[in-house]
BABALUM-118953 format. One record per residue (C-alpha): residue in three letters; y, x, z. Coordinates in nm, 4 decimals. Layout:
N
ATOM:ALA:Y:X:Z
...
# end
This chain:
297
ATOM:UNK:0.0000:0.0000:0.0000
ATOM:UNK:0.2402:0.2834:0.0846
ATOM:UNK:0.1651:0.4491:-0.2509
ATOM:UNK:0.2281:0.1241:-0.4353
ATOM:UNK:0.5612:0.0737:-0.2568
ATOM:UNK:0.6636:0.4310:-0.3405
ATOM:UNK:0.5825:0.3839:-0.7081
ATOM:UNK:0.7708:0.0540:-0.7120
ATOM:UNK:1.0749:0.2170:-0.5514
ATOM:UNK:1.0766:0.5010:-0.8069
ATOM:UNK:1.0258:0.2542:-1.0935
ATOM:UNK:1.3207:0.0428:-0.9813
ATOM:UNK:1.5416:0.3490:-0.9548
ATOM:UNK:1.5153:0.4207:-1.3290
ATOM:UNK:1.8473:0.3309:-1.4982
ATOM:UNK:1.8313:-0.0171:-1.6533
ATOM:UNK:1.4980:-0.1157:-1.5027
ATOM:UNK:1.6532:-0.2459:-1.1830
ATOM:UNK:1.8877:-0.4681:-1.3822
ATOM:UNK:1.6009:-0.6010:-1.5921
ATOM:UNK:1.4026:-0.6840:-1.2808
ATOM:UNK:1.7010:-0.8615:-1.1311
ATOM:UNK:1.7487:-1.0580:-1.4528
ATOM:UNK:1.3830:-1.1567:-1.4513
ATOM:UNK:1.4115:-1.2824:-1.0923
ATOM:UNK:1.7211:-1.4818:-1.1872
ATOM:UNK:1.5436:-1.6439:-1.4828
ATOM:UNK:1.2464:-1.7363:-1.2642
ATOM:UNK:1.4802:-1.8840:-1.0049
ATOM:UNK:1.6638:-2.0905:-1.2659
ATOM:UNK:1.3359:-2.2192:-1.4104
ATOM:UNK:1.2220:-2.3205:-1.0633
ATOM:UNK:1.5484:-2.5059:-1.0030
ATOM:UNK:1.5217:-2.6869:-1.3370
ATOM:UNK:1.1618:-2.7807:-1.2663
ATOM:UNK:1.2671:-2.9327:-0.9347
ATOM:UNK:1.5462:-3.1343:-1.0959
ATOM:UNK:1.3697:-3.2474:-1.4155
ATOM:UNK:1.0021:-3.1653:-1.3636
ATOM:UNK:0.8477:-3.3331:-1.6660
ATOM:UNK:1.0808:-3.1504:-1.9064
ATOM:UNK:0.9237:-2.8179:-1.8091
ATOM:UNK:0.5843:-2.9200:-1.9427
ATOM:UNK:0.4976:-2.7239:-2.2550
ATOM:UNK:0.1190:-2.7158:-2.2795
ATOM:UNK:-0.1586:-2.9700:-2.3051
ATOM:UNK:-0.3273:-2.8286:-1.9928
ATOM:UNK:-0.0109:-2.8780:-1.7866
ATOM:UNK:0.0212:-3.2264:-1.9277
ATOM:UNK:-0.3225:-3.3318:-1.8122
ATOM:UNK:-0.2493:-3.2436:-1.4507
ATOM:UNK:0.1160:-3.3482:-1.4184
ATOM:UNK:0.1709:-3.6563:-1.1971
ATOM:UNK:0.4113:-3.8128:-1.4503
ATOM:UNK:0.1166:-3.8735:-1.6797
ATOM:UNK:-0.1351:-3.9819:-1.4191
ATOM:UNK:-0.1327:-4.3514:-1.5116
ATOM:UNK:-0.4285:-4.4188:-1.7411
ATOM:UNK:-0.2238:-4.6663:-1.9423
ATOM:UNK:-0.0159:-4.3785:-2.0798
ATOM:UNK:-0.1345:-4.2443:-2.4139
ATOM:UNK:-0.0810:-3.8717:-2.3594
ATOM:UNK:-0.4214:-3.7845:-2.2157
ATOM:UNK:-0.5893:-3.9182:-2.5286
ATOM:UNK:-0.3920:-3.6912:-2.7608
ATOM:UNK:-0.5669:-3.4573:-2.9998
ATOM:UNK:-0.4796:-3.3026:-3.3329
ATOM:UNK:-0.6998:-3.2842:-3.6409
ATOM:UNK:-0.4755:-3.3699:-3.9352
ATOM:UNK:-0.1569:-3.4712:-3.7572
ATOM:UNK:0.1356:-3.2411:-3.6893
ATOM:UNK:0.0929:-3.2633:-3.3144
ATOM:UNK:-0.1294:-3.4871:-3.0969
ATOM:UNK:-0.0686:-3.8098:-3.2869
ATOM:UNK:-0.4277:-3.8394:-3.4132
ATOM:UNK:-0.5611:-3.8949:-3.0635
ATOM:UNK:-0.2813:-4.1230:-2.9503
ATOM:UNK:-0.3197:-4.3443:-3.2564
ATOM:UNK:-0.6959:-4.3594:-3.1986
ATOM:UNK:-0.6420:-4.4627:-2.8376
ATOM:UNK:-0.3980:-4.7393:-2.9329
ATOM:UNK:-0.6463:-4.8863:-3.1788
ATOM:UNK:-0.9266:-4.8559:-2.9248
ATOM:UNK:-0.7214:-5.0934:-2.7113
ATOM:UNK:-0.5945:-5.3373:-2.9777
ATOM:UNK:-0.8657:-5.3251:-3.2439
ATOM:UNK:-0.8637:-5.2566:-3.6187
ATOM:UNK:-0.9515:-5.5723:-3.8146
ATOM:UNK:-0.8477:-5.4457:-4.1595
ATOM:UNK:-0.8627:-5.0628:-4.1254
ATOM:UNK:-0.5610:-5.0306:-4.3537
ATOM:UNK:-0.2513:-4.8123:-4.3216
ATOM:UNK:0.0834:-4.7440:-4.4859
ATOM:UNK:0.2609:-4.4124:-4.4350
ATOM:UNK:0.6037:-4.3311:-4.5731
ATOM:UNK:0.6696:-3.9568:-4.5869
ATOM:UNK:0.3300:-3.7838:-4.6059
ATOM:UNK:0.4153:-3.4414:-4.7478
ATOM:UNK:0.1332:-3.2890:-4.9514
ATOM:UNK:-0.1243:-3.5102:-4.7806
ATOM:UNK:-0.2875:-3.2406:-4.5720
ATOM:UNK:-0.0943:-3.2963:-4.2491
ATOM:UNK:0.0298:-3.6404:-4.1515
ATOM:UNK:-0.0443:-3.9352:-3.9239
ATOM:UNK:-0.2978:-4.1114:-4.1464
ATOM:UNK:-0.5099:-3.8487:-4.3195
ATOM:UNK:-0.7669:-3.8629:-4.0400
ATOM:UNK:-0.7855:-4.2400:-4.0836
ATOM:UNK:-0.8477:-4.1858:-4.4550
ATOM:UNK:-1.1221:-3.9343:-4.3804
ATOM:UNK:-1.2938:-4.1822:-4.1493
ATOM:UNK:-1.3111:-4.4600:-4.4055
ATOM:UNK:-0.9795:-4.6427:-4.3812
ATOM:UNK:-0.7918:-4.7587:-4.6904
ATOM:UNK:-0.4213:-4.7041:-4.7357
ATOM:UNK:-0.0975:-4.6344:-4.9160
ATOM:UNK:0.0926:-4.3058:-4.9095
ATOM:UNK:0.4599:-4.3045:-5.0100
ATOM:UNK:0.6132:-3.9678:-5.0944
ATOM:UNK:0.9301:-3.8669:-5.2775
ATOM:UNK:0.8591:-3.4981:-5.3374
ATOM:UNK:0.7352:-3.4256:-5.6895
ATOM:UNK:0.5303:-3.1187:-5.5951
ATOM:UNK:0.3906:-3.2981:-5.2895
ATOM:UNK:0.2733:-3.5932:-5.4988
ATOM:UNK:0.1102:-3.3547:-5.7466
ATOM:UNK:-0.0728:-3.1846:-5.4592
ATOM:UNK:-0.1957:-3.5205:-5.3274
ATOM:UNK:-0.3274:-3.6203:-5.6693
ATOM:UNK:-0.5220:-3.2949:-5.6858
ATOM:UNK:-0.6588:-3.2782:-5.3299
ATOM:UNK:-0.7360:-3.6506:-5.2991
ATOM:UNK:-0.8501:-3.7284:-5.6521
ATOM:UNK:-1.1731:-3.8918:-5.5333
ATOM:UNK:-1.0008:-4.1298:-5.2912
ATOM:UNK:-0.7474:-4.2193:-5.5600
ATOM:UNK:-1.0146:-4.2794:-5.8234
ATOM:UNK:-1.2177:-4.5001:-5.5897
ATOM:UNK:-0.9157:-4.7050:-5.4844
ATOM:UNK:-0.9356:-4.6006:-5.1203
ATOM:UNK:-0.5893:-4.4466:-5.1494
ATOM:UNK:-0.2818:-4.5538:-5.3451
ATOM:UNK:0.0143:-4.3200:-5.3911
ATOM:UNK:0.3647:-4.4610:-5.4247
ATOM:UNK:0.5644:-4.1793:-5.5821
ATOM:UNK:0.9428:-4.1613:-5.5575
ATOM:UNK:1.2178:-4.1673:-5.3018
ATOM:UNK:1.2411:-4.4928:-5.1061
ATOM:UNK:1.5591:-4.6297:-4.9526
ATOM:UNK:1.6412:-4.9385:-4.7526
ATOM:UNK:1.7359:-5.1393:-5.0613
ATOM:UNK:1.4093:-5.0844:-5.2472
ATOM:UNK:1.1362:-5.0124:-4.9947
ATOM:UNK:1.0197:-5.3713:-4.9476
ATOM:UNK:0.9832:-5.4397:-5.3205
ATOM:UNK:0.8131:-5.1031:-5.3761
ATOM:UNK:0.5473:-5.1732:-5.1125
ATOM:UNK:0.4919:-5.5245:-5.2451
ATOM:UNK:0.4506:-5.3935:-5.6001
ATOM:UNK:0.1943:-5.1408:-5.4749
ATOM:UNK:-0.0137:-5.4184:-5.3205
ATOM:UNK:0.0500:-5.3439:-4.9525
ATOM:UNK:-0.0760:-5.6367:-4.7404
ATOM:UNK:0.1564:-5.8269:-4.5090
ATOM:UNK:-0.0363:-5.7201:-4.1965
ATOM:UNK:-0.1788:-5.3677:-4.2258
ATOM:UNK:-0.3136:-5.2146:-3.9085
ATOM:UNK:-0.0693:-4.9219:-3.9124
ATOM:UNK:0.2759:-4.8434:-4.0481
ATOM:UNK:0.3967:-4.4849:-4.0022
ATOM:UNK:0.7432:-4.3703:-4.1125
ATOM:UNK:0.8643:-4.0097:-4.1080
ATOM:UNK:1.1435:-3.9461:-4.3557
ATOM:UNK:1.3753:-3.7481:-4.1305
ATOM:UNK:1.7142:-3.9103:-4.1868
ATOM:UNK:1.6444:-4.2726:-4.2850
ATOM:UNK:1.3410:-4.3701:-4.0736
ATOM:UNK:1.5319:-4.6376:-3.8790
ATOM:UNK:1.6812:-4.7963:-4.1902
ATOM:UNK:1.3446:-4.8157:-4.3678
ATOM:UNK:1.1788:-4.9981:-4.0785
ATOM:UNK:1.4804:-5.2287:-4.0501
ATOM:UNK:1.4402:-5.3124:-4.4201
ATOM:UNK:1.0808:-5.4364:-4.3744
ATOM:UNK:1.1164:-5.7594:-4.1717
ATOM:UNK:0.8235:-5.9278:-4.3481
ATOM:UNK:0.5772:-5.6431:-4.2876
ATOM:UNK:0.3801:-5.7167:-3.9685
ATOM:UNK:0.1538:-5.4197:-3.8914
ATOM:UNK:-0.0354:-5.4145:-3.5642
ATOM:UNK:0.1008:-5.0691:-3.4816
ATOM:UNK:0.4178:-4.8848:-3.5904
ATOM:UNK:0.4783:-4.5101:-3.5505
ATOM:UNK:0.8277:-4.3742:-3.6142
ATOM:UNK:0.9991:-4.0387:-3.5679
ATOM:UNK:1.2864:-4.0698:-3.3210
ATOM:UNK:1.5736:-3.8341:-3.2432
ATOM:UNK:1.5146:-3.6987:-2.8928
ATOM:UNK:1.8544:-3.5262:-2.8893
ATOM:UNK:1.9974:-3.8654:-2.7872
ATOM:UNK:1.8256:-3.9627:-2.4600
ATOM:UNK:1.8475:-4.3033:-2.2911
ATOM:UNK:2.0702:-4.4936:-2.2531
ATOM:UNK:2.2299:-4.3783:-2.5799
ATOM:UNK:2.1920:-4.6274:-2.8657
ATOM:UNK:2.2635:-4.4239:-3.1804
ATOM:UNK:2.1688:-4.4634:-3.5473
ATOM:UNK:2.2546:-4.2291:-3.8350
ATOM:UNK:2.4796:-4.3972:-4.0939
ATOM:UNK:2.2955:-4.5682:-4.3772
ATOM:UNK:2.2825:-4.3973:-4.7130
ATOM:UNK:2.3080:-4.0395:-4.5894
ATOM:UNK:2.0687:-3.7447:-4.6141
ATOM:UNK:1.9621:-3.4967:-4.3511
ATOM:UNK:2.1684:-3.1770:-4.3459
ATOM:UNK:1.9416:-2.9946:-4.1017
ATOM:UNK:2.1561:-3.0796:-3.8007
ATOM:UNK:2.0786:-3.2979:-3.4995
ATOM:UNK:2.2349:-3.5963:-3.6779
ATOM:UNK:1.9336:-3.7770:-3.8220
ATOM:UNK:1.7252:-4.0889:-3.7639
ATOM:UNK:1.7979:-4.2822:-3.4475
ATOM:UNK:1.7674:-4.2576:-3.0729
ATOM:UNK:1.4697:-4.4036:-2.8895
ATOM:UNK:1.6912:-4.6764:-2.7412
ATOM:UNK:1.7912:-4.7830:-3.0934
ATOM:UNK:1.4279:-4.7994:-3.2010
ATOM:UNK:1.3366:-4.9908:-2.8853
ATOM:UNK:1.6060:-5.2451:-2.9716
ATOM:UNK:1.4909:-5.2773:-3.3333
ATOM:UNK:1.1289:-5.3100:-3.2276
ATOM:UNK:1.2138:-5.5784:-2.9732
ATOM:UNK:1.4029:-5.7739:-3.2391
ATOM:UNK:1.0978:-5.7537:-3.4651
ATOM:UNK:0.8505:-5.8523:-3.1922
ATOM:UNK:0.7199:-5.5051:-3.1005
ATOM:UNK:0.6828:-5.3306:-2.7671
ATOM:UNK:0.7433:-4.9587:-2.7160
ATOM:UNK:0.4187:-4.8293:-2.5620
ATOM:UNK:0.4678:-4.4522:-2.5614
ATOM:UNK:0.6053:-4.1300:-2.7112
ATOM:UNK:0.4275:-3.8045:-2.7808
ATOM:UNK:0.4800:-3.5019:-2.5574
ATOM:UNK:0.6852:-3.3173:-2.8197
ATOM:UNK:0.9571:-3.5824:-2.8279
ATOM:UNK:0.9006:-3.6600:-3.1950
ATOM:UNK:0.7001:-3.9800:-3.2394
ATOM:UNK:0.7395:-4.3210:-3.0787
ATOM:UNK:0.4562:-4.5743:-3.0801
ATOM:UNK:0.5034:-4.9527:-3.0993
ATOM:UNK:0.2486:-5.2342:-3.0741
ATOM:UNK:0.3015:-5.5926:-3.1863
ATOM:UNK:0.3738:-5.7992:-2.8760
ATOM:UNK:0.0948:-6.0490:-2.9307
ATOM:UNK:-0.1519:-5.7593:-2.8930
ATOM:UNK:-0.0017:-5.5771:-2.5944
ATOM:UNK:-0.1216:-5.7759:-2.2923
ATOM:UNK:-0.1697:-5.5444:-1.9948
ATOM:UNK:-0.3105:-5.2595:-2.2033
ATOM:UNK:-0.0044:-5.0314:-2.1863
ATOM:UNK:0.2307:-4.8948:-1.9237
ATOM:UNK:0.5180:-5.1206:-1.8191
ATOM:UNK:0.8051:-5.1557:-1.8707
ATOM:UNK:0.8060:-5.1168:-2.2476
ATOM:UNK:1.1448:-4.9474:-2.2613
ATOM:UNK:1.2981:-4.6157:-2.3592
ATOM:UNK:1.3724:-4.5150:-2.0007
ATOM:UNK:1.0015:-4.5305:-1.9164
ATOM:UNK:0.8579:-4.3686:-2.2266
ATOM:UNK:1.1237:-4.1220:-2.3473
ATOM:UNK:1.0104:-3.7631:-2.3937
ATOM:UNK:1.2723:-3.4908:-2.4505
ATOM:UNK:1.2507:-3.2490:-2.7441
ATOM:UNK:0.9721:-2.9962:-2.6876
ATOM:UNK:0.9311:-2.8829:-3.0463
ATOM:UNK:0.6392:-2.6403:-3.0451
ATOM:UNK:0.4408:-2.8055:-2.7671
ATOM:UNK:0.1216:-2.9827:-2.8637
ATOM:UNK:0.0350:-2.7602:-3.1596
ATOM:UNK:0.3371:-2.8229:-3.3827
ATOM:UNK:0.2871:-2.6613:-3.7231
ATOM:UNK:0.0456:-2.6656:-4.0134
ATOM:UNK:-0.3252:-2.6193:-3.9674
ATOM:UNK:-0.5500:-2.4585:-4.2288
ATOM:UNK:-0.6714:-2.7039:-4.4889
ATOM:UNK:-0.9829:-2.8902:-4.3783
ATOM:UNK:-0.9939:-2.7272:-4.0344
ATOM:UNK:-1.2939:-2.8111:-3.8171
ATOM:UNK:-1.2903:-3.1809:-3.7422
ATOM:UNK:-1.2671:-3.2895:-3.3810
ATOM:UNK:-1.5595:-3.4926:-3.2493
ATOM:UNK:-1.3247:-3.7307:-3.0634
ATOM:UNK:-1.3024:-4.0026:-3.3274
ATOM:UNK:-1.3612:-4.3119:-3.1105
ATOM:UNK:-1.1317:-4.5909:-3.2188
ATOM:UNK:-1.1127:-4.4725:-3.5797
ATOM:UNK:-1.4585:-4.5302:-3.7242
# end
C-alpha cells in the first residue's frame, strides 16, 4: 500500500497529469449530479435500461426492444405492441424506407407480412427493386416511388391499393412526418409509428412549418406533445417512445384497454435525445436474425 501511494504521488506530480486528474474528478462529479437530478436521461445502454426503476412497469415497451432490421430497438417494440393488440391483416405501410435494408417494417416483410413501401430517393428505390425482386414479383411488397407531400399522400396510397385499416403505419421522412400523418384522416391503422423531435420536450407543442425541407438543423418534424395532440384528435393513444428519443408509438384507442402504461401522454412517455443508444446505425445486410419473433409470425 505504501508503494502504491508513493507511485501515485510521483505520478500526480508530473506536470499536466495533476490537472487532468482534477478534470476527470470534476467530470465524474458533474455526471453524478446530473444523474441525481435527471436520472433516466443518463441511461445509454440496453443493460442499464433493463435495470433502471423508470422502466420497471411491465406495461412499458422498452424491455421488449430488440433490433434486427430496424435502426434501433423498434423491431422488438413493434412486436410487443402487436402481441398485445393482435394482427388480423398482417399488412403494413411505411413512408420513408431508405434502400429497404434498415427500416421499421423489413422484419415484418421477412416474417410473411404484406405491405407498401413509399420512398422518394431514386437510388434507394432502385436498390429496393434489386434486393426485394422476389417479394415485388409475388405481390407481397408494393413500392410507391416518388416524393410524397401532404397534398398528395392520401391519393397516392389509395392509387397503390393501400387498405383503409392496415395493421401498421410507419412514417419517417425527417421534416414532414407530422404533416403526412395529418393528411391521412381516413387511414385507420391499428398502430402508428412516427419519428418525433426530442429537442422539444413536454410541454412544448411545436410543429415545423408545412412545405419546408430539412436543413440538417434541430428544426424538423414535431414535438411529442404535438404528435400526442394529433393522435388524440384521430382517436389514437400514445403508448410509448423508444429509448433513443426518436420514435413514438400510438395504438388506436379501441384496442388499448389496460394493455399499456397510463396516462397516455407525452409527459409520461417522453424520452430525450440519446442518439447512439440502442444500436443506432446500419447493420450488415442480412445480419443474423434474432430468435425473438413472437408477435410477428
